[in-house]
Structure formats: structure tokens, C-alpha cells
N, C-alpha and C positions, 0 to 999 in steps of 0.2 A: 517376550514380545510385549510391545506397548501399543495399546489401542487408541486410535484417534477418535474423538467423539463424533457421533453422527449429527449433532446439533452445532450450529454456529453461535450458540449462546456464549458470551464472553466469559462467564463464570466457569463453564465447562472447559473452555479452551485454556483458561488460566490453570485449572486443575491439571490438565494435560501437561502444561509447561512445568508445573511443580514436580510432577512425576518424572518428566524428562530430565529435570535438573538432578534428580536423585537416582536415575536409572543406570543400568549397565550400558556403556556406550556401544555395545555390540547388539543391543536389542533390536529385533526386526520391528518395523512399523506396520501395524495392521490398519488398513483403511476400510471403512464401510462404503457401500455403494451409494446409498442415499444421503441427503443432508436436509436439515430442517431448521426452523426457528432462526431466521436471519436476524442479526443484530448489527447496530452501527459498528463498523470496523471489524466485523466477524470474518470476512474473507481475508482481510489484511493480517489479522492476528493468526489465522489458520496457516496462511502462506509462510509467515515469519516463523511459526512453530516448526513447520516442515523443514525450512532452511536450517534451523538450529539443530534439529535431529540429524540432518545430512552432514552438517559440519563436524559433528562430534562422533560420527559413526563410520568407521572404515569399511564395514561390510555393506552398508546401505541396501539392506534387503527389505522390500515392500511386499506385504502379503495382503491380498484382497479378501476381505471377509466374505465367506460364501453367502449367497442370497438366493431368492427364488428366481432371479434373472439368469438367463443364459450367459455364457462367456462373452459373446459379442455384445449383448445388451448391457452387461456390467461395464465392459470397457468403454462403450459409447457414452454411458452415463458418467463415468469417471472423467473422461477426456474433456467434458464441457464444464467441469468444476475447477476453477483456477488452482486451488490448494492441492487437489488430488492430481491434477495435471503436473504441478510442480513436483510432487512426490515421485511420479513416474519418471520425470526428467532427471531427478537426482539419484534414482535407484541404479545400483549395479545388477540387482536381481529383482525380478517381479514374478510373484507366484500367485496362482489361484488354486488352493488345495483341493477344491471339489472336482478338478479336472483329472483325467487319467494321466495327462502330461501337464503337471502343474506349472512348469516354467513357461510363462507367456510373455517374456520380455520382448521378443522380436515382434510379436503381434501388437503389443502396447506401443512400442516405439514406432511402428509403421503407421498406426493411427495418429499418433502425436505428430509425426512428420507431415502427414497430410493436412492436419489442422494448422500447423505452423505455416506451411507453404500456401494455404488458402487464406491465411490471416490478412495479407495485404490487399486482397481482392475487394474488400469492403473498407471504406475509410474509417469506419468505427470498429474494425477488427473482428475478433470472434464475438459472437453474441448468443445469449440464451435468455429469452424473455427480456427483462429490464436490465440485465447485466451485459455490459460490453467490456472486452478486455483484450490486452496484448500480452504475450509472453515473449521474453527475450532470453534464450538459452545461451548464456555467455560462454559456456565451455564447448560449444559446438559452432558450426557455421550458421546457426539459426539465431545468433545474437543480434543481428542487424537488420531488422525489418525495414523494407524499402520505403514504407510510409514515413519512417522516422530517420532513416540514414541514407546518405548518398554513398553508394558503393561502386567503386571503379577499379578495374584491374591495376595493380601496382601501387594503389593508394590505401591508406588506412581509412576504414569507414568513418564518415564525419556526420554528426547530427545535422538534420535539416535546419533551416532558419526559423525564426520565431513565427513568421507568417504561416509557414507550412504546418508547423506543429500546432498553432492556434486553430487552424482549419480542422485538424484531426480531432482535437479535444472538443471542439464545438460540435462536430458530428457525433461523437460519442455521447455527449450530454444530451443532444437532441434526440438521439435514438433511445437512450435510457429513459428519458422523461416522457417521450411519446408512448412507449410501450406501457409505462406505469400510469398513463393517463394524467400526467402531471402538468406542470406549468412550463414557462419558457424564460430565457434570459431576454429582457425587453429591448435592449438597445446595444449599439456598437461599443459604447463605453464599458458595459458589463462584459461583453465578449472579449474586449481587449484586456481587461483585468484578469479574466479567467485564463486567457492565453498566456499572459506574462507570468502569472502565478505558476501555471503548470509547466511552462518552459523552464523556469528556474529550478523547479523540483526535478524535472527530467535531466537537465544538465548536471545537477548536483549528483544524481544517482549514476549518471554516465561517467562522470569524472572521479567521484569519490566512493561510490557504492559497488563498483565492479573490480577494483584493484586490491592487490594484497599489500602487505607492509611495504614492499618495493612497488612504487607506483607504476613502474614499467611492466609489472607482471599482472595479468588478468587472473582472477581467482577461478579455480577449477575444483569441483563443480560449482557452478553459480547460475542463478537465474534472477531476472528482474521481471516484475509483473506490474502493469498498470490496469486499473479498471474504473468504470463508472457504473453506478447503480441508481436507478430512479426510485424515489420514495414518494408515496402519496398516502398520507396518514388520515385515518378516520378520527373523529373526536375521541372515541374510546382509546384508540392507539396513542393519541397525543397525551391523554390523561395518564395512561399506563406508563408511558415513557418518562413523564415528569415525576410520577410517584416512585418509580423504580430506580431512577437515576437522577440524583440531584444535580449532576453536571449539566443537564439539559434544562433544568427548571428555569433558571434565570435567563438562559438563552432564548427559549421559546417565549417566555414572558416579554422579553425585549422586542422580539420580532413581531409580536402581536400589536405593538404600538407603531410599527413602521409600515412601509409600503410592501415589504417583502412578505411572502407567504409564510405562515407558521405551520403548514401541513404539507407543502410540496417542496421537495428537496432533490438534489442529486448528491450522492456520496461519491467521492473521488479518492483514489488511493494509489500510492506508488510504493512498492516494496522491493528491497534488494537483499542480497545475501552477503554483503560486505562486512567491514569491521565494526560498523556502528559509528555514531558521531564521536564517541569518546575514543574508541579504538583507532579510528582514522586520524583524529587530532594527535594522539600520542605517537602514532607511527610517523607522523610528519614533524612532531616536536618531541623527540625521544628524551630530551633533557628535562621534560616536565613529569616524568615518571612512567610506570608500567601499569597497564590496565588492572592486573590482578592485585596490585598493591594500593590502589586509591579507593576512597570510600564514596558513598552515594552522593554526598554533598559536593565532592570534587568533580564527580561525573556531571552533576547539574551545572556547575560553573563552566565546565568545558562545553556542554550543550549550548549554553548561552553565548559563549564565544563564537561557536559555529554560526549561530543566527545573527550575530553582530558582524561577522567577518564578511567583507566584500571580496568576491573572487576576482574582481577587476574594477579599476577605476576608469577604464577606457570605454569607448562606444562600441567595442567589438561584440557583436551579438552572440557569437559562439561562447564567449566567456560570461556575458550577462552581468547582472548586478548582485548576484548572490541571494542568500536567504532573506535579507531585509526586504527585498522586493516581493517575496512571498507574503510576508506579514502586511506590507502596505496594500497589496492587491486583495488580500483576504479582508482587510478593513473595508475597502471599496465595495466588496461583495457581501458584507455582513456575515462572513463565514465563521466556522468553528473548526479548530484543528486539533487532532490528537497525534502525539508523537510517542512511539515506543522504540527505544534504542538502548542497548546494553541492559542496565538494571533499572532504567527510568521508564515511567509511564506518566506522561504529562499532557496537559491540554491548554489551549487558550481560546477564549470566547471573544471574538473580535467585534461582536455587536455591543458587548458591555465593556470590553477592554480594548478599544481601538489602538492600533499602532500609530505613534506620533511621528517620529523621524529617527533616523539612524543615530543622530546626535542626542536626542532628548529621551527616547524610550528606554525603559529599564530592562526590556527583554525578559520580563518575568512570565513564567507559566504557572499553572495550578496543578496540584497533585491529583491524579486520576482517582485514587482511592478515597481521599479525604475532602476533596474540593477546596482545600486550602492553598494559599499562595506557597509555592515551593520553598521560598526563602524562609518560611515559617515552619514548614513541616514537609518531610519527604518520606515516601514509602519505598522500600527496597524490594525489587521484584527479581524473579529468576533471570539469570543472564540469557539474553536472546541474541541471535545472530542478525546482523544487518540493521536496517532502519525500516520502519513501517510508518508512513505518514498518511493519515486519513483526514480528509476535510469534508465538511458538510456545507453545501451552498444552497441557500434558500432561493427558490424560483419565484415567478410571478404567475398569477392566474392569467390565462391567455386573454381574457377580456380586459383585465387591468393593464396588461402589457401594451395593448394597442394605445391606451391613453398615455402611457409613459414613454412610448417610442418617440 
């Protein structure tokens, strides 16, 4: 059995990923009831870890660690945590050993079904405090939430248009920042940039993160999760973040010289269980090699190709303008982006390294471990399933936003 950490600390989750990389692929996954110590990208990293476990484990047995809570209390607590919800949705077996009848899969699935069906009733989806999220269970009929997809008898579900999806992500950001006591996006230009950025990420995961080697085949089992999380940092928290993570030091310093807040943020993430950027590219370009044979530097070059590649040169909104539009709009928003895919963990600070244009930008990222430009140094990480993109968007104090509107 392999135990998932009770903390969302990135170091602990990385330790779990390393154990997973070396474990027996038949190991059951034990999940604790509670979680603590939220960190930037913690939920995304946890979800991607669960997806990786599920992809390599034919048995897919989840064991809930016994606690002082009753069975119903434990399940209700797990259902509202996206990474543990994902584990239940990926599981073939779910057990709570402290019960006389430890097999609780039917009860867990029934609660999850209720949560998914209730999800579209609020435009910001499921919520718990400052966390808002949507789960798309692609191997079931629950993969096409009606807030994001048009579903009609006899037709394949189709994503909503950019205006509709912008409205959803705006509501998620507003709800997360409101509960956190944070700031706001000050004007329509910022909202449009946020919507375009998220729309491209959503379309990318819909088209590329949900399909197998054969693009006509949906991956099973598979989930996609999107979430927003409001952040309102104290001075001590800012100092601790800067001291403990050099990746944020230059970013926070740059924001402090701008109109953006350096303490109020929204974290936004989208996670899938697909082939990863490198796996997807090689599936579409088999003449370029096999994933198991290429090194970390080749993986990085492929990731850069994915961000340079435009999915369409037309004005068709369903196709969009690809990942370059993500980088352009994150520049408009003074954002920060982390990408974890295959064996890569990289980031780009758009406050200090703004995107220029599809023709002029070098599409370079920095290595998450060393803070160095990836073309100079790369760290190889355990192979993970799918893509996890997490962005940090600085907000504005509400009083300042009125002056900027």
C-alpha cells in the first residue's frame, strides 16, 4: 500500500511521486481524510499524482485511512477535496477498513454522483471556502458539464464559446477572492485577458488531454479538473514564501513596483490525465521518436514546440489561437505559470519575462528546481501522467481597482 500525504506541501507530494515511480504497480492507494498546509500548485500536483497512480495500476484500489470521523463524515470530507474526489472516481475498489463492511464503493460513488450533478447549479461549480472547482469524469457520462458544454441528443458534446466560458471563470475568480477577503480584477480588459487565457487552456485539455494515442479514442479512466483558489497573504506569509522559494522572490519583487497587488492573488489550475505534452506530440508525430527513448532535453524542446504551435490560423473560436495566446494574456495579467508534464517541471514569470510575440519570443521557461533558464539546466523528475498547468494572477485592492476601472 502507498500512502498519500495528508499535507499539500509540494516537497511531500514530490516524495510521494518518487515512491510511486519505484512502487509495485498493484499497490493500493491509501488516502487520509484531512489535508493541511496548502501550497502553490498543491492541489494540481496532488491530482496529477493520483492520475499517475491510476494510469499504472490495473487494480485501482483506494483505501481510506481510518480516522476519528464516522464513515459518512469521512466520505463527505473526502468528496469536497479535488484530489481525493479524483481518487474515488479513478478507483475500481474503495474500502474503509474500520467498517464491518469495508467495501464502500457504492456509497462513495453515490455521493460523488450527487456532487457532479449539483456542480452546474452554481456558475462557479463546487466550492469549499476559497476553493472553487469543476470535475469532468471523462470515462463516464459526467464528462460534459453543461456550464462548459453544449449537449444535444445525436450530437457530440461541444465546448461553449469564449464569452460563456469567460463568464464562468470570472465567477470562479470572484467567488474565490471574495471568500479569501482578497482583491478584484479591475476592468474589462483584465477580465477579457483572463477569459482568453483560460479558454485556450480549456480547449487544449479538451482536444489534447482527454484522448489516447488514437485521437478518436477517449482515455478511460480519465478525469480533468479545473479550480480557482483565493490567496490573501500576510506580510509574514510573503516573507516566508520569498525565503523558502526563490521562484517567487523576483516575481513578488517585480509586482511590488507595479499597480498589481503583491499579496492578493487567485491561483487557477487545469489538470488532465492524458499523455502529457511530450506524449501527445509524439503520438501525433510518430516519426520523431518514442517517449521512453527520448531524454529530458528533447522533452523540453517538444514542450516549447507545443507552446509555439498554433492550433488554428482561422477566426474559428472553437479552435482558438493555441498556447501562444495563453502566454500573451498572462503577460497582460502579470501572471506566473508552472507547467508539470511528463518528466518536466518548469515555470515562467511573465512580470519579469513578458511574452513578446509568436515570431520574436524564444518560448523559454525556467527550471522549477534550480530557477535557471531551462536551456542552461534541466532537472529530470519522475514521469507523471497528463498535464498540470497552474497560474498565479495578482489582483488589485478593491479601493485601488475603483481608481483603475
